[in-house]
N, C-alpha and C positions, 0 to 999 in steps of 0.2 A: 298537344304534347309540349309545345314550347312554354305555354302558360303554366302547365303543371310543373315543368322543370324549374321555371322561375320561382314558383311558390316554394318548392322543395329547397332551393338554394337560399331563399330568404329565411325559411324556418331554420335551416342549418346555421345561418349567421346569428339569428336571434337566440338559438338554444345552445350555441357553442360553449357557453359558460357552464352548461350542465355536464360537459364531458370530462371535467377534471376529476381526479381521483384523490380522495382524502387519504392521508397517511394512516396506515394500519399496521400493527404488529399482529400477524396471524398466529404465530406460535413461537415460543422459545423452547429449545430442546437441548438438553445436556446429556452427553454420553455417560457422564459420571453419576447422573441422577438415578435414583432407585427405580424410577418408572419413566417411560417416554412422555414427552410433552411438558416437562417441567425443567426448570433451571434457574440459576442466578449467577451473577458475576459482579465483580467490582470494576470501577472505571479508572481512567487515567489519574484522576485526583487521588485515588487510594494509593497509587504508586508514589506520588509526591510526598506522601506522609511516611514512607519507609524511613527507618533509622539509617543514617549514613554518617560516614566519617570524612571530614574535609581537611586536607593538608594545606598549609600556607604556601601556595604558589604565588609568584609575582603576576601582575597583570601584563601578560606577554604581548597582548595584541591591542588593547585599548578599544575604543569605540570608533568604528568607521563612520557610521551614520546613524543618527537617531531622528526619527520623525518627531517634529514638535507636536506636543500633545496638550490637549485641554481635557477637562473632566468629561468622561464618557467616550474618549477616543483612544483606540489601541495604539501602543507604541511598538514598532517593529525595528529591531536592531539587526544589522548584518553581522556584527560581532559583539559579544558581550563578555564582561569579566566573569569567569566561572566561579568566582569566590564570593559573590554577593550572598548575604545571608537570607536567601529566599528558598522556598520550596521549588523544585524544578523537576521536570520530566523531559528526558531526551528521547526524541522520536526519530526512528529511521523510517523514511518515507520511500517506498519502492513503487515504481510505476509499472503499468501493464503494456500491452501491445500498442502500436501506433506511433505516429510522429509526435513525440512529446515536446521537443524543442522547436515548436512551430509558433512564430510570432502572431499568427492569425487566430490561434486558439487560446483558451484560458491557460495560464501558466500552471505547471505542475505544482500541486498542493495549494494553489491559490484559493480554491473553494473550501478546502479543509481549513486553511488559516482564517478565512473569513468566517467559517462556521464556528471555529473556536472563539473568535472575538465576539460574535453575536450571542453565543451562549452565555457570555458574561455581560451582555447588554452593552457591548462596545462596538465601535464602527471602524472599519479600515477603508482605504481607498479601494475602488473597484478592482484595480490591479495592484495587489498587495506585494507581489514579488515578480521578479523578471521571468520571462519565458525561457531565457537561456541561463545556463549554470554560471553562477558567480558574477552576474551583471547587475547594474543598477536598473531598478524597475522603471524609472522615468526616462533613462537614456541607456538602452541596452548595448550601445557601443562602448560604454564605460565599464571597464573591468574592476571588480572589487577584490579585496584581499581575504574574502570569506570562503574561498573554495580551494580544492586540491584535485589533481588528477591521479587516478590509480592506474598503474601501467604494469606491463610484463617486465620481468627482469631481463629477458631476451625476447625479441619478437617471435611470435608464434607463427609458424608457416603451415598453410593449408594447401594441399595439392588440388588443382582443378583439372585442366586439360593436360595431356602428356607434355612434360617439359614446362608446365606453367604452374604458378602458385599465387596465392594471396597471403599477405602478412598482416598480423594484428599486433600492434604495439600498445597504444593506450587502450584502456578498457572502460573507464567510467570517469565522470566528473561528479564530485560531491560538493554541495555548498551548505552553508549554515545560516539559519534564520532564527531569530529569537522573538517570541511574542509574549509581552508582559501583560497579563490580564488582571493582576492584582498587585498591590505593593509587595506581597509576600509569595507570589506564585507566578511562574513563567514556564513556557514551553519552548524547548529548543528543537527545531525541525531540521534534520539533516536530509536533504533531498539528494537522491542518487540517480544520475542520468547515465544510461548506456546507449540510448536509442541512436543518436546521430553518429557516434563513434563506430558502432557495429554496422550501421547502414553504409557509411562511407568506406569502411574497410572490407566488408564482405557482401552485404546484401545487394548493393547497387550493381555488382558484377553479374548477378543472377536475374534480377527482376527490374533493374533500373531502366532497361531499354523500353519497358512497357508502361512507365509511369506517366502521369499527365502534367508534370511540372513544366515541361516545354510545350507551349501552345501549338507548335508546329510538328511535334514528334509523331512518328507513325509507329504503331497503329493507334496510339491513344487519342490522337487528334480527330480520328474518324468516328470515335464513339459519341453517342449522345451525352450531353454534359453531365446529367445526373448519374448515368452509368459509369462515366469516366471517374467522377468523384468517388462513387461507391467502391470501384475497383481499387483506387488508391488507398482510401481510408481502411477498407476491410481486408484487402489482400496484400497489395504491394507493401504498405507501411504497417499492416496489421498482422494477418495470419503468418506472414513470412517471419515475424519475430518468434512466434510460437514454434514453427517448424525448425528454425535455427536453434532455438533453445533445446529442443529435444535431440539434437545432434551433438557432435563433439564440441561445438562452440559454446554449448550451454555451460560447460565446465568453466569457461573463461568469464561468463556472466556471474557465475557463483563466486569465482575468485575475486572479481571486481567488487562484489558486495561484501565478501569477507574482508577485503582490504579496506573498504569504506568503514566497516564496523570498527576495525582496529584504529583507523585514523580518527574516527569520531570519539572513541573511548579516550584516546590521548588528548584530544582537543577538550573534551569535557573535564579532564583532570588538570587542564591548565597549559598543556603543550599545544599551542594554537595551530590551526591549519596554515596560517601564514608562516610560522616557523618550521613547520614540517615540509612545506612545499617548495616550489609550485607543483611538483610531481613526485610520487613515490611508487616503488613497485610493491605489490601486495605482500610478497614474502618478507621483505625487509621491514615494512611497517608493522606487520603482525608479529615478527620476531621481537621488535622493539617493544610493542605493547605487552607481549607475554613475559618479557623480562623486567617489566616496570611494575612497581607497586602502585596500582591505580585504585583510588577511592573516589567514586563518582556518584552522582545522582542516578537513579534507575533509568534504564532504557526500555522503551516500548517500540512496537512496530505498527505501522499502518501501511497496508499493501493493497494495490489495485490489480485486479485481473491476473495476468501472468506473474506479476510481482509476488503474488501469494504462493505460487509454486516455487519460485526462487527462494523465498524465505523458508518455506517448509522444508525444502531439500537441504538447505544449509543447517537448519536446526536439527533435523533428523540425523545428519552426519555428525554434528557436534555431540549429540546426546548418546551416540552409540559407538564412538571411536575409542573410548577408554582413555582419552587424554583430557587434561584439564588446561584449557587455554583461556585467553581473554574472551573468546566467543562464548564459552560456557558461563563466564561471569556475567555477560550481558543477557544470555538467554534464560538462565535459571530464574524462575518465578516471574518472568515477564508476561506481558499481554500482547497478543497479536490480533489486530483488528483487520480482518480480511474483507474487502469489498469486492463482490462479484468474482469469487474464486472459481477456477476450473480444475482443482486438484484431482477429482475423480476422473475426468476426461484425460488429462495430461498424464496421469499415473499409469495409463495403459502402456506408455513407453517404458515403464519400469519392469514390465514382465520379463522374467529371465529364468534360465534353467540352472544357474550357478548358485551363488551364495544365498542362503535363505534370509528372510526378513530378520534384521537384527533388533533385539529387544533393547529398549532404552535403559541406560544405567543411572538415570536420575531417580532420586528418592521422591516420595509422594509430595513433600513440601517444596521440592525444586521444580516441579512440573510447570512449564509455561502454559498459559491459557489461550486457546484460539477462540475468538468470537467471530463467526462468519455471518456477515449480513448478506442475505440473498433476496433480491426482488423476485417475486414468484413468476413474473412475466419476462425475465431476462433469459434469452436463448442460451447464453453462455455459462450461466451460473449453475453449479451443482451443490446441494447441501451436503454437509460432511457426515452428520450423524447417520442419515439413511444410507450413505455410501458405505460406511464401515459396517453397519448392520448387514447390508446386502452382501458385502464382500465376505464377511465371516460366515454368513448363512450359506452362501454358495460354494465356499472353499472346503476342501477336505482337510480335517484337523489332524495334526500329528500328535498333539498333546491332550486334546479333549475330544471325546467322541462326538459331542454335539454342542452347539452354542445356542442358548435360549436367550434371545435379546430381551425378553420380558423379565429375566431374572437379574436382580441387582448384582449378584456375585459375578455373573458372566459379563455384564456391562463393565464392571470394575476391572475384570480380567483384560478386556480389550484396551481400556485406558492404560493399564500397566504396560502392555506390550508397546503401545504407541509412545507413551511418555508425555502425551499432551492431555490437558483438560479441553474437551471440544464442546463448543456451544454453538448452535445454529439460531440465528435470528431471522425468521421468515417474515418478510415485510412486503408491503405493496404501496407504491406511491406514483408510478408512472401514469401520465394522463393519456387519454385516447388520442390517436393521431388524427382521426377523422371525426368531426362532430356527429353525434347520434350513433356512432358505430363503436360501442363500448367493448366489443369482442376483440378489438385489436388496439393495443396501447403502444406507445413509442418504445421500441426495443432498445434504441441507443440510450435514451434517458434511464430506462430500467437498468442498464448496464453501468452507467457512469454518474447517475444522479444522487448517489447515497448521501454524500456529505453536503449536498444542497438541501437536505431535509433537516430542519432544526431538531426534530425529534431524534434522528439518528445521532446527532452530535451530543444530545443529552444522554443517550445510552452510553456512548463512547466515554464521556467524561464522568458520569455518575455511576454507571453500572445498571444492572437490572435485577429485580426480584420478581420473578414471574414476568408478566407482560408490561410491568410498570417500571419507570426509572427510579433509582434510589436517590431521591432528592434530599433525604435526611442527611445532614452533614456535608452536602455537596454545595459548592459556592456558586454554581451557575444560576442564572435567572431563568426559571422554567418558561417554556415557550408560551404556555397558556396565560402567564402573567404579563406578557408583552403585547398581547392582542388588545385592541381598543375595547373598552367595556361598553356594553349597550345600555 
């Protein structure tokens, strides 16, 4: 028996390289397509080509830091003059559940920024940005002037035990990073962090007594190490975010993001974060943005996990409230790239007996496009097109007797109600966790490994026509051309 076990172990080591999974696009599916299983969309580069009007603002902030660059090396600015005559896309990056500002993990949007650079055959440092909001990536104790805090006008009070309460003042921190990939093309990434603020203000009072940060705390210290780590990552710092968002505190996360959008719009127009800050309340900054004539380069969204639901809720509200604000100017015609969304699951909390589902007031050419990337083996991801097909198939219709998902007119009817163009990208890339056991792949990598796939970045930047990226007219260097030739 021992000899047999040794042989099996040896074979597992030798054959472990066979357990990897090659990247595949299994299907692209558009709700607006005349038939299921087909679809196409344009990528971020197409947004950069939009016609825009630029007014002559002064360089209010200057350059804080520029990484010295040689040919083939990406340049990352913490602050950049918004008036340079280059094509630019502003990207709001929203994170998901978990402890994001953790110095032991990859920084928020770090893999995304590296993926952007590599798509253009450029290189960045392994740590391209700081783990903390508005800090220097090489020395995170150094604060930069590329960030701003979004806060409440007055502290929000939440009741807990009789005669006891918790207060919430600050809501989020947003910083700004600029990645120049060509002489005439750059991406501005606005990272929005709310994780530590809400943890310190609210969550720690409920579940902090059971986290494993203190090696001697009970009962966490009694758990086996792997179980202790999993409880922290998945539950204490993970699922607690989603539970909190589905309650009253979720409104404050949305307000934080709305305020960040207003601040980013002003910054993109030349009124820098430095001059706005160091902290602004979301009502005042949004009032300022809505009263200001802002002509900026287009905005797009990249969202992870729970961040997809946050963006979706904000957009649906803006598209149905009958008001025209700075949020509408950002949302109209934009693209939202959702990585591992849980919108179908989390939308169960939206069930209600009161106001009916509101129809979008956006015209056809104003619709934003949602592109949802879903690794087929991710436990937490739900595709969107099958969700809406199922929801309408199972729901009693007040305006139509039946919904035939195979009918082009009915599919278009659903798109009109939602106000979104919705496209699913069903992909597979997660490797097997155990050599020779291909029936179980790494669920964590399936959930958070999207932007580490060069092919995913090609689709995000260039768009798709069927299962293939639209390389024609796109300035990225295709992944296949980077591979050594045999």
